[in-house]
LUMDRENTI-464795 format. One record per residue (C-alpha): residue in three letters; x, y, z. Coordinates in Angstrom, 2 decimals, decimal comma, padded with zeros to 5 digits. Layout:
BEGIN
<atom rest="Ala" c1="X" c2="Y" c3="Z"/>
...
END
This chain:
BEGIN
<atom rest="Unk" c1="003,50" c2="017,04" c3="-014,48"/>
<atom rest="Unk" c1="000,43" c2="016,58" c3="-016,68"/>
<atom rest="Unk" c1="-003,04" c2="016,15" c3="-015,19"/>
<atom rest="Unk" c1="-005,54" c2="014,34" c3="-017,41"/>
<atom rest="Unk" c1="-009,25" c2="013,63" c3="-017,29"/>
<atom rest="Unk" c1="-008,98" c2="009,93" c3="-018,13"/>
<atom rest="Unk" c1="-012,61" c2="009,26" c3="-019,05"/>
<atom rest="Unk" c1="-012,83" c2="012,24" c3="-021,41"/>
<atom rest="Unk" c1="-009,29" c2="011,90" c3="-022,74"/>
<atom rest="Unk" c1="-008,47" c2="015,56" c3="-022,16"/>
<atom rest="Unk" c1="-005,50" c2="017,23" c3="-020,52"/>
<atom rest="Unk" c1="-006,60" c2="019,49" c3="-017,66"/>
<atom rest="Unk" c1="-003,38" c2="021,34" c3="-016,91"/>
<atom rest="Unk" c1="000,37" c2="020,91" c3="-016,57"/>
<atom rest="Unk" c1="003,12" c2="022,15" c3="-014,27"/>
<atom rest="Unk" c1="006,87" c2="022,46" c3="-014,49"/>
<atom rest="Unk" c1="009,27" c2="021,97" c3="-011,57"/>
<atom rest="Unk" c1="012,85" c2="022,90" c3="-010,87"/>
<atom rest="Unk" c1="014,09" c2="019,30" c3="-010,58"/>
<atom rest="Unk" c1="013,04" c2="015,71" c3="-011,31"/>
<atom rest="Unk" c1="009,65" c2="014,54" c3="-010,07"/>
<atom rest="Unk" c1="010,20" c2="011,38" c3="-008,01"/>
<atom rest="Unk" c1="006,64" c2="010,52" c3="-006,99"/>
<atom rest="Unk" c1="003,06" c2="011,82" c3="-007,13"/>
<atom rest="Unk" c1="000,22" c2="011,11" c3="-004,69"/>
<atom rest="Unk" c1="-003,38" c2="012,32" c3="-004,75"/>
<atom rest="Unk" c1="-006,77" c2="011,92" c3="-003,12"/>
<atom rest="Unk" c1="-009,99" c2="013,89" c3="-003,57"/>
<atom rest="Unk" c1="-008,61" c2="016,93" c3="-001,76"/>
<atom rest="Unk" c1="-004,87" c2="017,13" c3="-002,31"/>
<atom rest="Unk" c1="-002,23" c2="016,36" c3="-004,94"/>
<atom rest="Unk" c1="001,39" c2="015,96" c3="-003,84"/>
<atom rest="Unk" c1="004,46" c2="016,26" c3="-006,03"/>
<atom rest="Unk" c1="007,60" c2="014,97" c3="-004,35"/>
<atom rest="Unk" c1="011,04" c2="016,12" c3="-005,46"/>
<atom rest="Unk" c1="014,29" c2="015,10" c3="-003,79"/>
<atom rest="Unk" c1="014,40" c2="018,05" c3="-001,41"/>
<atom rest="Unk" c1="010,86" c2="019,48" c3="-001,51"/>
<atom rest="Unk" c1="007,19" c2="018,50" c3="-001,59"/>
<atom rest="Unk" c1="004,52" c2="020,57" c3="-003,36"/>
<atom rest="Unk" c1="000,94" c2="020,39" c3="-002,04"/>
<atom rest="Unk" c1="-001,83" c2="021,36" c3="-004,49"/>
<atom rest="Unk" c1="-005,55" c2="021,77" c3="-003,98"/>
<atom rest="Unk" c1="-007,13" c2="019,17" c3="-006,27"/>
<atom rest="Unk" c1="-010,21" c2="021,32" c3="-006,93"/>
<atom rest="Unk" c1="-008,36" c2="024,11" c3="-008,75"/>
<atom rest="Unk" c1="-004,73" c2="022,86" c3="-008,74"/>
<atom rest="Unk" c1="-003,68" c2="025,91" c3="-006,75"/>
<atom rest="Unk" c1="-000,37" c2="025,51" c3="-004,95"/>
<atom rest="Unk" c1="-001,15" c2="025,60" c3="-001,23"/>
<atom rest="Unk" c1="002,22" c2="024,82" c3="000,35"/>
<atom rest="Unk" c1="005,79" c2="023,97" c3="-000,52"/>
<atom rest="Unk" c1="007,75" c2="021,96" c3="002,05"/>
<atom rest="Unk" c1="011,34" c2="023,05" c3="001,50"/>
<atom rest="Unk" c1="012,97" c2="022,14" c3="004,81"/>
<atom rest="Unk" c1="012,78" c2="018,37" c3="004,39"/>
<atom rest="Unk" c1="015,81" c2="016,03" c3="004,46"/>
<atom rest="Unk" c1="017,11" c2="014,72" c3="001,16"/>
<atom rest="Unk" c1="014,68" c2="012,07" c3="-000,12"/>
<atom rest="Unk" c1="016,40" c2="010,48" c3="-003,14"/>
<atom rest="Unk" c1="013,72" c2="007,82" c3="-003,67"/>
<atom rest="Unk" c1="010,75" c2="010,19" c3="-003,38"/>
<atom rest="Unk" c1="009,30" c2="008,18" c3="-000,50"/>
<atom rest="Unk" c1="006,02" c2="009,64" c3="000,76"/>
<atom rest="Unk" c1="002,46" c2="008,56" c3="001,52"/>
<atom rest="Unk" c1="-000,91" c2="010,33" c3="001,42"/>
<atom rest="Unk" c1="-004,04" c2="009,01" c3="003,12"/>
<atom rest="Unk" c1="-006,81" c2="008,39" c3="000,61"/>
<atom rest="Unk" c1="-009,44" c2="009,56" c3="003,11"/>
<atom rest="Unk" c1="-010,07" c2="013,13" c3="001,95"/>
<atom rest="Unk" c1="-011,42" c2="014,18" c3="005,33"/>
<atom rest="Unk" c1="-007,94" c2="014,22" c3="006,86"/>
<atom rest="Unk" c1="-005,38" c2="014,14" c3="003,99"/>
<atom rest="Unk" c1="-002,45" c2="013,15" c3="006,19"/>
<atom rest="Unk" c1="000,97" c2="013,16" c3="004,55"/>
<atom rest="Unk" c1="003,95" c2="011,10" c3="005,76"/>
<atom rest="Unk" c1="007,55" c2="011,47" c3="004,60"/>
<atom rest="Unk" c1="011,06" c2="010,68" c3="005,95"/>
<atom rest="Unk" c1="012,26" c2="013,06" c3="008,61"/>
<atom rest="Unk" c1="015,89" c2="011,97" c3="008,49"/>
<atom rest="Unk" c1="018,40" c2="010,72" c3="005,95"/>
<atom rest="Unk" c1="020,15" c2="008,47" c3="008,46"/>
<atom rest="Unk" c1="017,35" c2="007,09" c3="010,67"/>
<atom rest="Unk" c1="013,79" c2="005,83" c3="010,31"/>
<atom rest="Unk" c1="012,06" c2="008,99" c3="011,46"/>
<atom rest="Unk" c1="008,63" c2="009,78" c3="009,97"/>
<atom rest="Unk" c1="007,12" c2="013,26" c3="009,78"/>
<atom rest="Unk" c1="003,31" c2="013,25" c3="009,92"/>
<atom rest="Unk" c1="001,82" c2="016,32" c3="008,24"/>
<atom rest="Unk" c1="-001,80" c2="017,47" c3="007,97"/>
<atom rest="Unk" c1="-002,53" c2="018,32" c3="004,34"/>
<atom rest="Unk" c1="-005,75" c2="020,15" c3="005,26"/>
<atom rest="Unk" c1="-004,48" c2="022,46" c3="007,99"/>
<atom rest="Unk" c1="-000,99" c2="022,55" c3="006,39"/>
<atom rest="Unk" c1="000,72" c2="021,94" c3="009,72"/>
<atom rest="Unk" c1="003,09" c2="019,31" c3="011,08"/>
<atom rest="Unk" c1="001,25" c2="016,93" c3="013,40"/>
<atom rest="Unk" c1="004,06" c2="014,90" c3="014,99"/>
<atom rest="Unk" c1="007,33" c2="013,09" c3="014,39"/>
<atom rest="Unk" c1="007,49" c2="009,30" c3="014,82"/>
<atom rest="Unk" c1="010,72" c2="007,46" c3="015,68"/>
<atom rest="Unk" c1="009,71" c2="004,39" c3="013,69"/>
<atom rest="Unk" c1="013,01" c2="002,57" c3="013,01"/>
<atom rest="Unk" c1="016,72" c2="002,80" c3="013,70"/>
<atom rest="Unk" c1="017,59" c2="002,40" c3="010,02"/>
<atom rest="Unk" c1="016,43" c2="004,56" c3="007,14"/>
<atom rest="Unk" c1="012,91" c2="004,09" c3="005,79"/>
<atom rest="Unk" c1="012,07" c2="001,88" c3="002,81"/>
<atom rest="Unk" c1="008,25" c2="001,93" c3="002,81"/>
<atom rest="Unk" c1="005,38" c2="003,85" c3="004,45"/>
<atom rest="Unk" c1="001,64" c2="003,55" c3="003,84"/>
<atom rest="Unk" c1="-001,70" c2="004,63" c3="005,36"/>
<atom rest="Unk" c1="-004,78" c2="002,48" c3="005,78"/>
<atom rest="Unk" c1="-007,98" c2="003,47" c3="003,95"/>
<atom rest="Unk" c1="-009,39" c2="005,59" c3="006,78"/>
<atom rest="Unk" c1="-006,10" c2="007,36" c3="007,52"/>
<atom rest="Unk" c1="-006,15" c2="006,16" c3="011,13"/>
<atom rest="Unk" c1="-003,09" c2="003,88" c3="010,88"/>
<atom rest="Unk" c1="000,38" c2="004,22" c3="009,37"/>
<atom rest="Unk" c1="002,67" c2="001,26" c3="008,59"/>
<atom rest="Unk" c1="006,40" c2="001,48" c3="007,97"/>
<atom rest="Unk" c1="009,43" c2="-000,66" c3="007,18"/>
<atom rest="Unk" c1="013,12" c2="000,19" c3="007,16"/>
<atom rest="Unk" c1="015,76" c2="-000,66" c3="004,57"/>
<atom rest="Unk" c1="016,75" c2="-003,62" c3="006,73"/>
<atom rest="Unk" c1="013,30" c2="-005,04" c3="006,03"/>
<atom rest="Unk" c1="013,00" c2="-007,39" c3="009,00"/>
<atom rest="Unk" c1="010,51" c2="-005,50" c3="011,20"/>
<atom rest="Unk" c1="007,26" c2="-003,79" c3="010,19"/>
<atom rest="Unk" c1="005,53" c2="-001,44" c3="012,60"/>
<atom rest="Unk" c1="002,04" c2="000,08" c3="012,65"/>
<atom rest="Unk" c1="001,30" c2="003,40" c3="014,36"/>
<atom rest="Unk" c1="-001,92" c2="005,20" c3="015,23"/>
<atom rest="Unk" c1="-002,73" c2="008,47" c3="013,50"/>
<atom rest="Unk" c1="-002,51" c2="011,29" c3="014,47"/>
<atom rest="Unk" c1="-000,82" c2="010,62" c3="017,84"/>
<atom rest="Unk" c1="001,88" c2="008,33" c3="016,44"/>
<atom rest="Unk" c1="001,62" c2="005,61" c3="019,10"/>
<atom rest="Unk" c1="002,91" c2="002,15" c3="018,18"/>
<atom rest="Unk" c1="000,05" c2="-000,34" c3="017,82"/>
<atom rest="Unk" c1="001,62" c2="-003,43" c3="016,25"/>
<atom rest="Unk" c1="005,06" c2="-004,83" c3="015,55"/>
<atom rest="Unk" c1="005,60" c2="-007,65" c3="013,08"/>
<atom rest="Unk" c1="008,71" c2="-009,60" c3="012,15"/>
<atom rest="Unk" c1="008,96" c2="-010,29" c3="008,45"/>
<atom rest="Unk" c1="012,08" c2="-012,45" c3="008,67"/>
<atom rest="Unk" c1="015,60" c2="-012,77" c3="010,00"/>
<atom rest="Unk" c1="017,54" c2="-011,83" c3="006,85"/>
<atom rest="Unk" c1="019,71" c2="-008,81" c3="007,32"/>
<atom rest="Unk" c1="019,19" c2="-007,07" c3="003,99"/>
<atom rest="Unk" c1="015,77" c2="-007,36" c3="002,34"/>
<atom rest="Unk" c1="014,31" c2="-004,69" c3="000,07"/>
<atom rest="Unk" c1="010,63" c2="-004,05" c3="000,82"/>
<atom rest="Unk" c1="008,96" c2="-003,22" c3="-002,50"/>
<atom rest="Unk" c1="005,31" c2="-003,04" c3="-001,42"/>
<atom rest="Unk" c1="003,46" c2="-002,38" c3="001,83"/>
<atom rest="Unk" c1="-000,34" c2="-002,16" c3="001,80"/>
<atom rest="Unk" c1="-003,37" c2="-002,50" c3="004,10"/>
<atom rest="Unk" c1="-006,56" c2="-004,30" c3="003,16"/>
<atom rest="Unk" c1="-009,54" c2="-001,97" c3="002,76"/>
<atom rest="Unk" c1="-010,99" c2="-003,08" c3="006,11"/>
<atom rest="Unk" c1="-007,58" c2="-002,61" c3="007,82"/>
<atom rest="Unk" c1="-007,70" c2="-006,18" c3="009,09"/>
<atom rest="Unk" c1="-004,61" c2="-007,29" c3="007,16"/>
<atom rest="Unk" c1="-001,26" c2="-005,79" c3="006,19"/>
<atom rest="Unk" c1="000,70" c2="-007,19" c3="003,25"/>
<atom rest="Unk" c1="004,45" c2="-006,83" c3="002,63"/>
<atom rest="Unk" c1="006,45" c2="-008,00" c3="-000,36"/>
<atom rest="Unk" c1="010,17" c2="-007,76" c3="-001,02"/>
<atom rest="Unk" c1="012,86" c2="-008,94" c3="-003,40"/>
<atom rest="Unk" c1="012,51" c2="-012,48" c3="-002,00"/>
<atom rest="Unk" c1="010,08" c2="-015,13" c3="-003,21"/>
<atom rest="Unk" c1="007,79" c2="-014,83" c3="-000,15"/>
<atom rest="Unk" c1="004,92" c2="-012,38" c3="000,39"/>
<atom rest="Unk" c1="003,95" c2="-011,92" c3="004,05"/>
<atom rest="Unk" c1="000,45" c2="-011,08" c3="005,29"/>
<atom rest="Unk" c1="-000,02" c2="-009,94" c3="008,88"/>
<atom rest="Unk" c1="-003,30" c2="-009,83" c3="010,79"/>
<atom rest="Unk" c1="-004,07" c2="-006,75" c3="012,87"/>
<atom rest="Unk" c1="-005,95" c2="-008,37" c3="015,71"/>
<atom rest="Unk" c1="-007,38" c2="-006,41" c3="018,60"/>
<atom rest="Unk" c1="-005,38" c2="-006,77" c3="021,78"/>
<atom rest="Unk" c1="-007,59" c2="-007,86" c3="024,68"/>
<atom rest="Unk" c1="-006,91" c2="-007,34" c3="028,37"/>
<atom rest="Unk" c1="-008,56" c2="-010,59" c3="029,40"/>
<atom rest="Unk" c1="-006,51" c2="-012,96" c3="031,53"/>
<atom rest="Unk" c1="-005,03" c2="-015,78" c3="029,41"/>
<atom rest="Unk" c1="-006,04" c2="-019,32" c3="030,22"/>
<atom rest="Unk" c1="-003,59" c2="-021,56" c3="032,00"/>
<atom rest="Unk" c1="-001,71" c2="-023,77" c3="029,55"/>
<atom rest="Unk" c1="-002,67" c2="-027,44" c3="029,65"/>
<atom rest="Unk" c1="000,31" c2="-028,92" c3="027,81"/>
<atom rest="Unk" c1="004,03" c2="-029,14" c3="028,43"/>
<atom rest="Unk" c1="004,77" c2="-026,94" c3="025,42"/>
<atom rest="Unk" c1="002,22" c2="-024,43" c3="026,69"/>
<atom rest="Unk" c1="003,97" c2="-024,21" c3="030,05"/>
<atom rest="Unk" c1="007,35" c2="-023,79" c3="028,36"/>
<atom rest="Unk" c1="005,97" c2="-021,01" c3="026,15"/>
<atom rest="Unk" c1="004,58" c2="-019,20" c3="029,18"/>
<atom rest="Unk" c1="007,92" c2="-019,52" c3="030,99"/>
<atom rest="Unk" c1="009,82" c2="-018,17" c3="027,99"/>
<atom rest="Unk" c1="007,54" c2="-015,15" c3="027,69"/>
<atom rest="Unk" c1="007,91" c2="-014,46" c3="031,41"/>
<atom rest="Unk" c1="011,69" c2="-014,67" c3="031,04"/>
<atom rest="Unk" c1="011,68" c2="-011,82" c3="028,51"/>
<atom rest="Unk" c1="011,29" c2="-009,39" c3="031,41"/>
<atom rest="Unk" c1="014,87" c2="-010,22" c3="032,41"/>
<atom rest="Unk" c1="016,42" c2="-010,28" c3="028,93"/>
<atom rest="Unk" c1="018,00" c2="-007,37" c3="027,03"/>
<atom rest="Unk" c1="015,49" c2="-005,11" c3="025,33"/>
<atom rest="Unk" c1="016,42" c2="-006,16" c3="021,79"/>
<atom rest="Unk" c1="015,93" c2="-009,83" c3="022,63"/>
<atom rest="Unk" c1="012,64" c2="-009,37" c3="024,47"/>
<atom rest="Unk" c1="011,27" c2="-007,16" c3="021,68"/>
<atom rest="Unk" c1="012,05" c2="-009,88" c3="019,14"/>
<atom rest="Unk" c1="010,20" c2="-012,51" c3="021,18"/>
<atom rest="Unk" c1="007,11" c2="-010,31" c3="021,45"/>
<atom rest="Unk" c1="006,94" c2="-009,56" c3="017,71"/>
<atom rest="Unk" c1="004,11" c2="-011,25" c3="015,84"/>
<atom rest="Unk" c1="004,92" c2="-013,44" c3="012,86"/>
<atom rest="Unk" c1="003,14" c2="-013,60" c3="009,53"/>
<atom rest="Unk" c1="-000,47" c2="-014,77" c3="009,61"/>
<atom rest="Unk" c1="-000,28" c2="-015,99" c3="006,01"/>
<atom rest="Unk" c1="002,34" c2="-016,27" c3="003,27"/>
<atom rest="Unk" c1="002,37" c2="-016,63" c3="-000,50"/>
<atom rest="Unk" c1="005,17" c2="-018,20" c3="-002,50"/>
<atom rest="Unk" c1="006,18" c2="-016,55" c3="-005,76"/>
<atom rest="Unk" c1="007,88" c2="-018,46" c3="-008,56"/>
<atom rest="Unk" c1="010,51" c2="-015,74" c3="-008,87"/>
<atom rest="Unk" c1="012,75" c2="-013,56" c3="-006,71"/>
<atom rest="Unk" c1="014,82" c2="-010,44" c3="-007,21"/>
<atom rest="Unk" c1="012,08" c2="-008,66" c3="-009,20"/>
<atom rest="Unk" c1="010,21" c2="-005,60" c3="-008,06"/>
<atom rest="Unk" c1="006,56" c2="-006,34" c3="-007,38"/>
<atom rest="Unk" c1="003,46" c2="-004,59" c3="-006,07"/>
<atom rest="Unk" c1="000,79" c2="-006,28" c3="-003,96"/>
<atom rest="Unk" c1="-002,79" c2="-005,54" c3="-002,99"/>
<atom rest="Unk" c1="-005,43" c2="-007,25" c3="-000,87"/>
<atom rest="Unk" c1="-008,82" c2="-007,25" c3="-002,54"/>
<atom rest="Unk" c1="-012,27" c2="-008,84" c3="-002,35"/>
<atom rest="Unk" c1="-013,27" c2="-010,71" c3="-005,49"/>
<atom rest="Unk" c1="-016,39" c2="-012,87" c3="-005,65"/>
<atom rest="Unk" c1="-016,92" c2="-011,97" c3="-001,98"/>
<atom rest="Unk" c1="-013,68" c2="-013,75" c3="-001,01"/>
<atom rest="Unk" c1="-010,37" c2="-012,19" c3="000,08"/>
<atom rest="Unk" c1="-007,64" c2="-012,38" c3="-002,54"/>
<atom rest="Unk" c1="-003,99" c2="-011,44" c3="-002,72"/>
<atom rest="Unk" c1="-002,86" c2="-009,97" c3="-006,03"/>
<atom rest="Unk" c1="000,80" c2="-009,59" c3="-006,94"/>
<atom rest="Unk" c1="001,94" c2="-007,68" c3="-010,05"/>
<atom rest="Unk" c1="005,56" c2="-008,28" c3="-011,04"/>
<atom rest="Unk" c1="007,89" c2="-006,11" c3="-013,09"/>
<atom rest="Unk" c1="008,01" c2="-008,92" c3="-015,65"/>
<atom rest="Unk" c1="004,43" c2="-008,09" c3="-016,60"/>
<atom rest="Unk" c1="002,42" c2="-010,77" c3="-014,81"/>
<atom rest="Unk" c1="-000,42" c2="-010,61" c3="-012,30"/>
<atom rest="Unk" c1="-000,76" c2="-013,47" c3="-009,81"/>
<atom rest="Unk" c1="-003,95" c2="-014,10" c3="-007,84"/>
<atom rest="Unk" c1="-003,95" c2="-016,07" c3="-004,58"/>
<atom rest="Unk" c1="-006,67" c2="-017,22" c3="-002,20"/>
<atom rest="Unk" c1="-006,35" c2="-015,98" c3="001,39"/>
<atom rest="Unk" c1="-007,95" c2="-017,85" c3="004,27"/>
<atom rest="Unk" c1="-009,14" c2="-015,02" c3="006,59"/>
<atom rest="Unk" c1="-009,64" c2="-017,39" c3="009,54"/>
<atom rest="Unk" c1="-006,66" c2="-019,72" c3="009,61"/>
<atom rest="Unk" c1="-004,15" c2="-018,00" c3="007,34"/>
<atom rest="Unk" c1="-001,29" c2="-020,28" c3="006,35"/>
<atom rest="Unk" c1="-000,08" c2="-020,81" c3="002,81"/>
<atom rest="Unk" c1="-001,99" c2="-018,85" c3="000,16"/>
<atom rest="Unk" c1="-002,85" c2="-020,88" c3="-002,93"/>
<atom rest="Unk" c1="-002,15" c2="-019,59" c3="-006,43"/>
<atom rest="Unk" c1="-005,36" c2="-019,82" c3="-008,47"/>
<atom rest="Unk" c1="-004,82" c2="-017,57" c3="-011,48"/>
<atom rest="Unk" c1="-002,07" c2="-015,93" c3="-013,52"/>
<atom rest="Unk" c1="-002,54" c2="-013,15" c3="-016,07"/>
<atom rest="Unk" c1="-000,13" c2="-011,78" c3="-018,64"/>
<atom rest="Unk" c1="-000,33" c2="-007,98" c3="-018,55"/>
<atom rest="Unk" c1="001,77" c2="-007,49" c3="-021,66"/>
<atom rest="Unk" c1="000,59" c2="-010,20" c3="-024,04"/>
<atom rest="Unk" c1="-002,70" c2="-010,98" c3="-025,74"/>
<atom rest="Unk" c1="-003,90" c2="-013,18" c3="-022,87"/>
<atom rest="Unk" c1="-003,60" c2="-016,41" c3="-024,86"/>
<atom rest="Unk" c1="-000,32" c2="-017,66" c3="-023,38"/>
<atom rest="Unk" c1="-000,12" c2="-021,02" c3="-021,70"/>
<atom rest="Unk" c1="000,32" c2="-019,51" c3="-018,26"/>
<atom rest="Unk" c1="-003,12" c2="-017,91" c3="-018,50"/>
<atom rest="Unk" c1="-004,83" c2="-021,26" c3="-018,78"/>
<atom rest="Unk" c1="-006,45" c2="-022,02" c3="-015,47"/>
<atom rest="Unk" c1="-005,90" c2="-025,76" c3="-015,90"/>
<atom rest="Unk" c1="-002,14" c2="-025,20" c3="-015,82"/>
<atom rest="Unk" c1="-002,34" c2="-023,58" c3="-012,39"/>
<atom rest="Unk" c1="-003,62" c2="-026,42" c3="-010,24"/>
<atom rest="Unk" c1="-002,46" c2="-025,87" c3="-006,65"/>
<atom rest="Unk" c1="000,20" c2="-028,33" c3="-005,55"/>
<atom rest="Unk" c1="-000,71" c2="-027,93" c3="-001,89"/>
<atom rest="Unk" c1="-003,03" c2="-030,24" c3="000,09"/>
<atom rest="Unk" c1="-006,75" c2="-029,55" c3="000,17"/>
<atom rest="Unk" c1="-007,59" c2="-026,63" c3="002,45"/>
<atom rest="Unk" c1="-009,96" c2="-023,69" c3="002,69"/>
<atom rest="Unk" c1="-007,80" c2="-021,68" c3="000,34"/>
<atom rest="Unk" c1="-007,60" c2="-024,52" c3="-002,16"/>
<atom rest="Unk" c1="-011,29" c2="-025,42" c3="-002,20"/>
<atom rest="Unk" c1="-013,07" c2="-022,05" c3="-002,33"/>
<atom rest="Unk" c1="-014,67" c2="-021,10" c3="-005,62"/>
<atom rest="Unk" c1="-012,25" c2="-020,06" c3="-008,31"/>
<atom rest="Unk" c1="-012,90" c2="-016,67" c3="-009,92"/>
<atom rest="Unk" c1="-014,59" c2="-016,49" c3="-013,27"/>
<atom rest="Unk" c1="-012,78" c2="-015,01" c3="-016,23"/>
<atom rest="Unk" c1="-014,82" c2="-011,81" c3="-016,13"/>
<atom rest="Unk" c1="-014,44" c2="-011,06" c3="-012,44"/>
<atom rest="Unk" c1="-010,78" c2="-012,08" c3="-012,34"/>
<atom rest="Unk" c1="-009,91" c2="-009,56" c3="-015,00"/>
<atom rest="Unk" c1="-011,61" c2="-006,69" c3="-013,18"/>
<atom rest="Unk" c1="-009,56" c2="-003,91" c3="-011,68"/>
<atom rest="Unk" c1="-008,01" c2="-004,98" c3="-008,34"/>
<atom rest="Unk" c1="-009,70" c2="-003,29" c3="-005,40"/>
<atom rest="Unk" c1="-013,26" c2="-003,51" c3="-006,70"/>
<atom rest="Unk" c1="-015,75" c2="-006,18" c3="-005,74"/>
<atom rest="Unk" c1="-017,92" c2="-007,99" c3="-008,23"/>
<atom rest="Unk" c1="-020,96" c2="-005,89" c3="-007,31"/>
<atom rest="Unk" c1="-020,72" c2="-003,41" c3="-010,14"/>
<atom rest="Unk" c1="-016,97" c2="-003,08" c3="-009,82"/>
<atom rest="Unk" c1="-016,21" c2="-004,52" c3="-013,24"/>
<atom rest="Unk" c1="-018,07" c2="-001,66" c3="-014,89"/>
<atom rest="Unk" c1="-015,80" c2="000,84" c3="-013,19"/>
<atom rest="Unk" c1="-012,75" c2="-001,00" c3="-014,43"/>
<atom rest="Unk" c1="-013,76" c2="-001,25" c3="-018,09"/>
<atom rest="Unk" c1="-011,78" c2="000,57" c3="-020,74"/>
<atom rest="Unk" c1="-013,83" c2="003,41" c3="-022,20"/>
<atom rest="Unk" c1="-014,40" c2="002,91" c3="-025,95"/>
<atom rest="Unk" c1="-012,88" c2="005,56" c3="-028,19"/>
<atom rest="Unk" c1="-016,25" c2="006,85" c3="-029,40"/>
<atom rest="Unk" c1="-017,17" c2="007,76" c3="-025,82"/>
<atom rest="Unk" c1="-014,32" c2="010,20" c3="-025,38"/>
<atom rest="Unk" c1="-015,30" c2="013,84" c3="-025,27"/>
<atom rest="Unk" c1="-014,85" c2="015,58" c3="-028,63"/>
<atom rest="Unk" c1="-015,24" c2="019,09" c3="-027,30"/>
<atom rest="Unk" c1="-013,94" c2="020,98" c3="-024,25"/>
<atom rest="Unk" c1="-014,40" c2="019,50" c3="-020,79"/>
<atom rest="Unk" c1="-017,09" c2="021,11" c3="-018,63"/>
<atom rest="Unk" c1="-014,77" c2="022,06" c3="-015,81"/>
<atom rest="Unk" c1="-017,53" c2="023,69" c3="-013,76"/>
<atom rest="Unk" c1="-019,69" c2="020,56" c3="-013,74"/>
<atom rest="Unk" c1="-019,81" c2="019,31" c3="-010,14"/>
<atom rest="Unk" c1="-021,03" c2="015,93" c3="-011,38"/>
<atom rest="Unk" c1="-017,60" c2="015,36" c3="-012,90"/>
<atom rest="Unk" c1="-014,58" c2="014,90" c3="-010,67"/>
<atom rest="Unk" c1="-012,31" c2="016,67" c3="-010,23"/>
<atom rest="Unk" c1="-013,97" c2="020,02" c3="-011,17"/>
<atom rest="Unk" c1="-010,77" c2="021,75" c3="-012,26"/>
<atom rest="Unk" c1="-011,08" c2="025,42" c3="-013,26"/>
<atom rest="Unk" c1="-007,66" c2="025,94" c3="-014,86"/>
<atom rest="Unk" c1="-006,98" c2="025,52" c3="-018,55"/>
<atom rest="Unk" c1="-004,00" c2="023,84" c3="-020,14"/>
<atom rest="Unk" c1="-000,70" c2="025,64" c3="-019,63"/>
<atom rest="Unk" c1="-002,09" c2="028,50" c3="-017,56"/>
<atom rest="Unk" c1="-000,03" c2="027,59" c3="-014,51"/>
<atom rest="Unk" c1="003,11" c2="026,34" c3="-016,18"/>
<atom rest="Unk" c1="006,12" c2="027,33" c3="-014,14"/>
<atom rest="Unk" c1="004,09" c2="029,00" c3="-011,43"/>
<atom rest="Unk" c1="005,41" c2="026,65" c3="-008,76"/>
<atom rest="Unk" c1="008,88" c2="028,11" c3="-009,07"/>
<atom rest="Unk" c1="007,65" c2="031,32" c3="-007,48"/>
<atom rest="Unk" c1="006,88" c2="029,70" c3="-004,12"/>
END
């Protein structure tokens, strides 16, 4: 594992491990290195090895999650090879917090929200997505993605305000769920025949088998986006661009798709922009005129389209100064001399030099 200072173009340090590195996670306090049967927890300030979790079940995909909120640094990883059990671990106190029985089947995806107060998960079956509170592990929400038996969840992510949860898979549909607050107010009496029937059906769930009643109480997708491909791995994110919510989907074919999301009514998200991540940006599919929405006029279809400059900014940053943070640093701005590792104005202030700790992790 090599750790680089990207802005200054300098390697900070490197580590060697006893087996293949499957995934790496980091925030401003901790850096995690996940192997198949162990997880190494480093202090990001000096890269010191704080803890090695050796008693974990085999994790062949390197599935793990780390909250980006440095004040808690919660870590989540599979607690079983045969069921959807999640171990919640505190990366600051270096102690196990709790174990969550999230799914019957093995886990496929886990993710924290920005504040580290919620944890979402999906199993390999891919039909149900659940959200739990952190650190007590209580179930808060349960969403049904679909009825297909085998769907591979490739991406699971919260919006920065934790209002939405996005899930993508190997199908052509991206699902967005809304995390609405549950109120205890008494519902109004239905005024239509369909309303009465719906109320009767929900009342009948008290007498149905648990699996059936659970399915009827699961919330469906608030919004969906249709991709023009299926079977490819893709990664999604929910961002705010030009002060409007957007869904961005990056596919393994090297394309980035941008959709409008109606935060009030949901529904079908409208494709408004496509970028080629591998080409020169002059391909036909990058021409905005070739991406006219085929759907009827709606909120999502009529909001302002992004400009070329803001649309090319790094996903996750708003237009208010965010583009500057996403710019590529020109070569002449790279540091020519050694990095000032003791400068607190630079982050992270690493104190180790290159190669000093190589192989040290094997001693733990």
